[in-house]
TORDRENVEX-859799 format. One record per residue (C-alpha): residue number from 1; y, z, x. Coordinates in steps of 0.001 Angstrom, whole numbers, plus 500000, padded with zeros to 6 digits. Layout:
REM residues N
pt i->NUM&py->Y&pz->Z&px->X
...
//
This chain:
REM residues 153
pt i->1&py->921273&pz->416759&px->485013
pt i->2&py->920108&pz->419643&px->482060
pt i->3&py->919213&pz->418942&px->478228
pt i->4&py->922449&pz->420618&px->477293
pt i->5&py->924610&pz->418011&px->479595
pt i->6&py->922264&pz->415133&px->478352
pt i->7&py->923196&pz->416169&px->474865
pt i->8&py->927064&pz->416554&px->475953
pt i->9&py->927019&pz->412930&px->476859
pt i->10&py->924389&pz->410585&px->475149
pt i->11&py->926146&pz->411954&px->471545
pt i->12&py->929914&pz->411191&px->472876
pt i->13&py->930998&pz->414875&px->473002
pt i->14&py->929130&pz->415842&px->469440
pt i->15&py->929674&pz->412225&px->467548
pt i->16&py->926331&pz->411618&px->467213
pt i->17&py->925464&pz->414523&px->464893
pt i->18&py->927987&pz->413554&px->462549
pt i->19&py->925487&pz->413581&px->459113
pt i->20&py->926086&pz->410093&px->457877
pt i->21&py->927059&pz->406739&px->460551
pt i->22&py->926663&pz->408652&px->463451
pt i->23&py->927025&pz->405388&px->465452
pt i->24&py->930406&pz->404508&px->463533
pt i->25&py->931686&pz->407687&px->464537
pt i->26&py->931261&pz->406956&px->468248
pt i->27&py->932550&pz->403841&px->468012
pt i->28&py->935652&pz->405444&px->466225
pt i->29&py->936213&pz->407803&px->469281
pt i->30&py->936225&pz->404575&px->471640
pt i->31&py->938503&pz->402613&px->469369
pt i->32&py->940544&pz->405947&px->469289
pt i->33&py->940533&pz->406512&px->472813
pt i->34&py->941253&pz->403330&px->474162
pt i->35&py->943837&pz->402890&px->471920
pt i->36&py->946561&pz->405763&px->472290
pt i->37&py->945472&pz->405919&px->476387
pt i->38&py->944919&pz->402029&px->476520
pt i->39&py->944043&pz->401708&px->480824
pt i->40&py->944363&pz->398044&px->482036
pt i->41&py->941593&pz->395852&px->481528
pt i->42&py->940478&pz->396462&px->484968
pt i->43&py->940485&pz->400070&px->484475
pt i->44&py->938821&pz->400098&px->481319
pt i->45&py->936288&pz->397464&px->482879
pt i->46&py->935391&pz->400009&px->485970
pt i->47&py->934984&pz->402808&px->483125
pt i->48&py->932663&pz->400973&px->480880
pt i->49&py->930304&pz->400568&px->483811
pt i->50&py->930109&pz->403724&px->484830
pt i->51&py->929956&pz->405277&px->481007
pt i->52&py->927356&pz->402510&px->480900
pt i->53&py->924870&pz->403533&px->484061
pt i->54&py->925284&pz->407362&px->482926
pt i->55&py->924324&pz->405791&px->479007
pt i->56&py->921571&pz->403925&px->480492
pt i->57&py->920240&pz->407327&px->482209
pt i->58&py->920895&pz->409688&px->479551
pt i->59&py->919474&pz->407291&px->476634
pt i->60&py->916407&pz->407178&px->478591
pt i->61&py->916159&pz->410850&px->478567
pt i->62&py->916703&pz->411600&px->475236
pt i->63&py->913899&pz->409303&px->474433
pt i->64&py->911857&pz->411286&px->476207
pt i->65&py->912779&pz->414206&px->473952
pt i->66&py->913468&pz->412925&px->470825
pt i->67&py->911361&pz->409074&px->470425
pt i->68&py->912685&pz->405683&px->470602
pt i->69&py->916512&pz->405387&px->470083
pt i->70&py->917312&pz->408327&px->468585
pt i->71&py->920181&pz->408179&px->466151
pt i->72&py->922259&pz->410802&px->467879
pt i->73&py->922729&pz->408744&px->470883
pt i->74&py->926218&pz->407094&px->470393
pt i->75&py->926878&pz->406831&px->474078
pt i->76&py->925162&pz->403175&px->473613
pt i->77&py->928138&pz->402691&px->470500
pt i->78&py->931364&pz->403935&px->473277
pt i->79&py->930319&pz->401829&px->475389
pt i->80&py->929761&pz->398687&px->473104
pt i->81&py->932886&pz->399351&px->471175
pt i->82&py->934745&pz->399330&px->474462
pt i->83&py->933463&pz->396084&px->475676
pt i->84&py->935229&pz->394478&px->472481
pt i->85&py->938278&pz->396021&px->473041
pt i->86&py->938659&pz->395214&px->476804
pt i->87&py->941612&pz->393133&px->476843
pt i->88&py->943000&pz->392937&px->473848
pt i->89&py->946618&pz->393766&px->473404
pt i->90&py->947156&pz->397090&px->472067
pt i->91&py->947485&pz->396040&px->468463
pt i->92&py->946018&pz->397611&px->465477
pt i->93&py->945140&pz->394696&px->463444
pt i->94&py->942592&pz->393263&px->466364
pt i->95&py->941204&pz->396750&px->467326
pt i->96&py->940212&pz->397118&px->463468
pt i->97&py->939084&pz->393302&px->463720
pt i->98&py->937016&pz->394074&px->466894
pt i->99&py->935530&pz->397778&px->465306
pt i->100&py->934892&pz->395676&px->462243
pt i->101&py->932675&pz->392891&px->464245
pt i->102&py->931227&pz->395693&px->466465
pt i->103&py->929860&pz->397080&px->463581
pt i->104&py->928889&pz->393715&px->462274
pt i->105&py->926884&pz->393166&px->464773
pt i->106&py->925733&pz->396428&px->466019
pt i->107&py->923998&pz->396981&px->462188
pt i->108&py->923374&pz->393323&px->461641
pt i->109&py->921524&pz->392483&px->465377
pt i->110&py->921359&pz->388823&px->465664
pt i->111&py->919537&pz->387152&px->468043
pt i->112&py->919501&pz->388099&px->471238
pt i->113&py->920490&pz->391481&px->470145
pt i->114&py->918178&pz->392223&px->468393
pt i->115&py->915488&pz->391184&px->471086
pt i->116&py->917252&pz->393144&px->473901
pt i->117&py->915980&pz->396609&px->472053
pt i->118&py->912734&pz->395710&px->472935
pt i->119&py->913817&pz->396566&px->476916
pt i->120&py->912300&pz->399774&px->477846
pt i->121&py->913936&pz->403174&px->478245
pt i->122&py->917908&pz->403513&px->477531
pt i->123&py->917856&pz->399984&px->478745
pt i->124&py->917212&pz->398966&px->474956
pt i->125&py->919048&pz->401833&px->473407
pt i->126&py->922630&pz->400209&px->475758
pt i->127&py->921831&pz->396614&px->475972
pt i->128&py->921785&pz->395763&px->472328
pt i->129&py->925576&pz->397238&px->471859
pt i->130&py->926614&pz->395508&px->475179
pt i->131&py->925602&pz->392409&px->473511
pt i->132&py->927301&pz->393313&px->470488
pt i->133&py->930195&pz->394429&px->472094
pt i->134&py->930873&pz->390638&px->473424
pt i->135&py->929925&pz->389032&px->470589
pt i->136&py->932931&pz->391101&px->468816
pt i->137&py->935131&pz->390432&px->471618
pt i->138&py->934543&pz->386824&px->471519
pt i->139&py->935127&pz->386740&px->467781
pt i->140&py->938505&pz->388390&px->467848
pt i->141&py->939613&pz->386214&px->470667
pt i->142&py->938550&pz->383000&px->468919
pt i->143&py->940318&pz->384394&px->465319
pt i->144&py->943342&pz->385726&px->467997
pt i->145&py->943544&pz->382483&px->468992
pt i->146&py->942995&pz->379798&px->465576
pt i->147&py->945898&pz->382456&px->464269
pt i->148&py->948235&pz->381662&px->467096
pt i->149&py->947231&pz->378000&px->467367
pt i->150&py->947751&pz->377665&px->463258
pt i->151&py->950277&pz->380049&px->462375
pt i->152&py->952608&pz->380299&px->465566
pt i->153&py->954087&pz->376484&px->466181
//
């Protein structure tokens, strides 16, 4: 791959160049694409897997050019946000909750998220967002189940 293609992929088609909160911009891109295209869960899972491994490679290359976990690399947020939405019903409130929880976990980085950043190269860039996405998905599903249990007799 050439340098231009690394930038296109790693910045999620330019979202990483957003001057304020590029990670949030990458997360919003994933949120919008999944909400409007809403692929079946199994297909979204395959897409996430593909983007994850491409993201590991491109993030490794971007770290060689820009140093450790450069802020313009947001492909990790795209993957993490996508994970937080997998198998959620297409509901704007649930998607908004997933976005809020994902950004919370990605910014605060409670353990083990913070430890995963120490992995070498693109693995460290990508894995912390994967875990944040899993945490967000679990949190949204727990909220959803609690709501259905309490509010809908």
